[in-house]
N, C-alpha and C positions, 0 to 999 in steps of 0.2 A: 306350815299346815295348823289351820285353827283347832281350837278345842271342839269335841264332838258334843252335838246336843243331847244326844240320848245315853250313849253308853259311858260307861265310867272312864275316864280319861286314862288311869293308869293301865286298864285292860286295853284300850283302844291303843296307846302307845306300843304297849308291850305286842300286839297283834300286828302293828306297822312294821317294828324292828324284827320280826320274826320272819317276816316276808322273804326277805335277803336269803334265808336260808331254807326256804319251802322244799326244795328238791331233795333234801336230807332227812331222814326218819327223824331225827332229833327235832329238825326246823318243824316237821310236820306236827309232833308231839307239842312244841312249844306255842304254835299256832293254836291248836286243838285246847290247850290249856288257857291260853288268853281268852277264848270264848267265853269259857267257865269264870274266869276272873270277873267278868262284868256281875254276876251273878254271886259269887262265891270270892270275895275280894282277898279272902285269906289264902286262897289258893296258890302253891308255890311249885314253880317247875322243879325244882332242887328235890323237893320230896318225892315227885312223881318219877323222876329219874332215879332215884335211890331205891325205890319201891319196884320199878321195872328192872333194874339190875340185880336186886335181891332175889326176884322170882329167876331171872335167867340164870345166876350164879347156882341157885338151887338145882335147876335142871342141869346144867353143865356138869357139874359135881358127879352126878350120876353117870356119866358117859365119859370113859376113859381113852377112847380111841377116835373121838370126833367123826363117827360113824353117823352120818346124816338121817338114815332111817332110825337109830337108835335116839337120836336127838328130837326127831319128831315125835315118837312115842312117848318119851319122857315128857315132851312139852304137852302133849294132851293129857297124861296122867296126872302131871302136878295143876295143870291149868284148870282143867275140868272136873277130873275126878277128886283131887284133895282141895283145891282152893274152891271149887264149885263156880267158876263163872258160867253164868247162864244169861239166857233172855229175860227181860223183867216183864213177864206175861199179866203180872197182876197188875202193873201201872205202867203200861206200855208208854202213854201219852205223858208221863211226868217229865216235865223237861229236864230234870237232872241225869236222864239216861243219856242225854247228849254232851254232858259234861265229863270230859276225861278223867279227872280228880275224883269225882263222885263214883266213877263205874270201876276205878281201881280198888276204891275204899270198899264199896258195897258188894263188888264182885256181880252186879246186875247192870243190864243195858240194853240198848237196841243193836240192832245187827252191826250197824256202821260204827259204833263206838266199841263193841265187844270185837269186832275185826281189826280195830285200830290197835287195840292191847295186844291182839295176837300176833299182828304184824311187827310190832314194836319189840316184843319179847323173842319172836323168832329170828329178827334181824339181829339181835344181839348174840344169837345163837350160830350165826353164820348161815342162816336158813333164808332161801330166797322166797318173798311173801309179795304178791300184789292185790291189790283190791278189784271186785268185779262190780262194777256200778250199774247192777242189775235192777231194773223198776221194781218197787217194791220190797225187795229185800236184798240187802249187800251182803256179798260173799267174798271169800278169799281164795286165791289159786297159789299152791306150794308147790315149788320147783323141788326134787328130791333126787338128786343122781340123774337117771334119765327118765324118769317118772313124774307126770305132772298130775295133781289131784285138786280137786276142788273140795273146800271145807267151809262148813256152817258154824261160825261161834256161837251162833245165837242158840242153836241147839245142841249145845255141848260138845262142839266139835266133830260133828257127824261128817264122815267123808262121803261125797256123793258124785255117782257118775254123771256125765254130760246132761243124759236123759232125766235123772232125778231132779238136778240143780234147775233144768228148764221147767219140769213140773213145779217145783217148789216155787219157783218165781211166778210162773203163770197163776198159780193159786192165790199167791199174796198180791200181786198187783192186779188181778182180775183180769188181766190180758191174756189171750192165747195165741197172739201172732209175734211172739218173741221167739226171734232165731238163734240158733246156735252161735252163730258169729257175734249177734248183739249182745249175747250173755257173756260170752268170754271176752269181750273187750276190757281191757285194764283200763283201770282209773288212775288218771295222774294226781298229784297231790293237791292241785288246785280243785279239781273235780271232787275230791275226797271232801276238803275244808267247804266247797260250795255246797254239798250235799248236807251235812252236819246243819250248816246255818239254814239253808232250806226247811229241813225238819224241825229247826227252832221258830223258824217264820210261820210255819203250819201251826204248831202247837199254840204259840202266841196268838195267832189269828182267831183259832177258834176260842180262846180265853178272853179274847178282846183286849188285849193287854198292850195299848198304844206305845207306852214307854220301851217296853221290850222289844215290839216291832221294830221300831225306830232304831235301836239299840244294835240289833242285829243286822238290820240294812245299813247302817253305817260301815259296820264290819265287811259287808258284802261288797259295799262300794269300794272299801280299802282292798279286798282280795281282787277286784276287777280293775284295779289301777286307777279309781276315780277318785282323787284326792281334794278334799274340800280347802 
């Protein structure tokens, strides 16, 4: 495999190697970190994992009986009320909102990266979380005992009914033809990464940044199995 034309070689190689583990949460985090490495060469996945572990440990230390509902409640309290993870409404189209290391450091991001942080921490607590690849506004679905709920990490962990989620997605996407079936379709990890890259391609296209468009396109080709 030759060296990339646009992407930072270390980021490109890290992305490629992490693809072998894409089905795991840690693999998903490694690939998301590799995307950021092109723009932030100093980003280190070890630091990301340490911070995710630290947040998860703080939450688990508050629950002494592994009650999933208590874990979820403390997850929301610590992540959103205490640490203040929120959507970056002020600079929504800042490309850093798509970089996992920056989102973890700044506690700001866009729906898909905040959902990723939520999933990675919840998974460390033994909670089952999947992404919902809804158009215009990424969400997560959490399974707690016999209850399934939709959560919006962008808006401070708001819990939504199916109808509320559909209304929110219709509002953000500008569409009114979104069915509940499409809304609740889980995203696999490849779709998750593809959407992060698509978001960055859109931002860099608006900015007219040809080099960054090329870099993200090279990573997208790797994701799709197109090896130069």
